[in-house]
C-alpha positions, 0 to 999 in steps of 0.5 A, spaced: 096 374 807 094 367 810 086 369 810 087 369 803 091 363 803 085 359 806 080 362 801 083 362 794 081 356 791 078 353 797 073 349 792 079 347 789 083 345 795 077 341 798 076 337 791 084 336 792 082 333 799 077 329 797 081 325 792 087 325 797 082 322 801 079 317 795 086 316 794 088 312 801 082 308 801 083 306 795 091 303 796 089 301 803 083 297 801 086 295 794 088 288 793 084 286 799 081 279 800 077 275 805 078 267 807 075 262 811 079 257 814 080 252 820 084 253 825 087 249 830 084 250 837 090 251 843 088 250 851 094 253 855 096 252 862 093 246 864 094 244 871 099 238 871 093 234 876 089 234 870 088 231 863 083 234 857 079 228 855 073 231 851 074 238 847 075 240 839 080 241 836 079 247 831 074 252 830 073 256 823 074 263 822 074 268 817 079 273 816 080 280 811 087 283 809 091 284 803 090 278 798 098 277 799 099 277 806 093 272 806 096 268 800 103 266 805 099 265 811 103 259 815 099 255 818 103 256 826 101 264 824 094 263 826 091 259 832 085 260 837 088 259 845 084 259 851 088 260 857 084 254 861 090 255 868 083 256 873 080 249 870 076 244 874 074 237 873 068 237 870 066 240 862 067 247 862 065 252 857 069 257 854 066 264 850 070 265 845 071 273 843 077 276 838 082 277 843 082 269 843 084 269 836 092 270 835 094 272 827 098 276 824 097 284 826 096 286 818 089 281 819 082 282 821 077 277 824 070 278 821 067 273 824 068 265 827 064 259 828 063 256 835 063 262 839 063 257 845 066 250 845 067 246 851 072 242 855 072 236 859 078 235 863 079 229 869 084 228 874 091 223 872 091 217 874 097 213 874 098 205 876 102 199 875 099 193 870 101 186 868 103 185 861 099 179 857 102 177 852 097 175 846 098 169 841 096 166 835 097 160 832 099 153 834 106 150 834 108 145 829 104 139 830 108 134 836 111 140 840 107 144 845 108 151 849 111 150 856 113 157 857 112 165 855 116 169 859 114 176 858 120 182 861 119 187 864 112 184 867 109 189 869 109 197 866 107 205 869 101 207 865 098 214 866 091 217 864 084 219 865 081 216 872 075 213 869 079 210 863 085 208 867 081 205 873 078 200 868 085 197 865 088 191 869 093 188 864 096 191 858 096 186 852 101 185 847 100 185 840 099 179 836 104 174 835 104 169 830 106 163 833 103 157 828 108 152 826 114 153 831 118 148 833 124 151 837 123 156 842 122 164 840 124 170 842 120 177 841 121 184 841 113 185 841 109 192 842 104 194 847 097 194 844 094 200 847 090 204 841 087 210 846 093 216 845 089 218 852 094 213 856 101 214 857 106 208 858 113 207 862 115 202 856 113 201 848 116 194 848 117 188 852 121 183 850 117 175 850 120 168 850 116 162 848 118 156 849 117 149 846 118 142 847 117 136 843 111 132 846 110 124 845 
């Protein structure tokens, strides 16, 4: 009887199987989409004695999946991650693979560019430097500056050795004293534009003393 069940209407059963497989592919592949976008390139586990000085910020990646999933994809759900816990000073190169791309499981990485990225790291250097007030203009006619005091007079900076070792003073933002005829106190920002340089303070108090002259 079992034999008869297997052999009866065999072509009908085969057609049903093919139809079921085709339906499965239609459901799975229907509504699928592909998109190419730039994603963040994240370097993790940088040893604390090092600082990154030169590296790419992103890579381009093509992904495929259900259109609904792609449309609802958030920026923090997809990124390229490289572990650099064993990195040495100097310039290093890393070959990316699909395993470096972190994204929702329902999506597939089809391509990415570039396939190789570089990262340059240096020893981090910390030092103490003086604050130099930066003034613009002149007091009112008949008055002169007699003293400029900065508090605190020094600060600690930290960053890539090749940059920090060349810094001996840090200027304040320009302070306009044009036409003043009395003592003045500024809360001045420090003028460090390089984002790789960390500083122990952000502002200083600058006291400018003037007096009338003959």
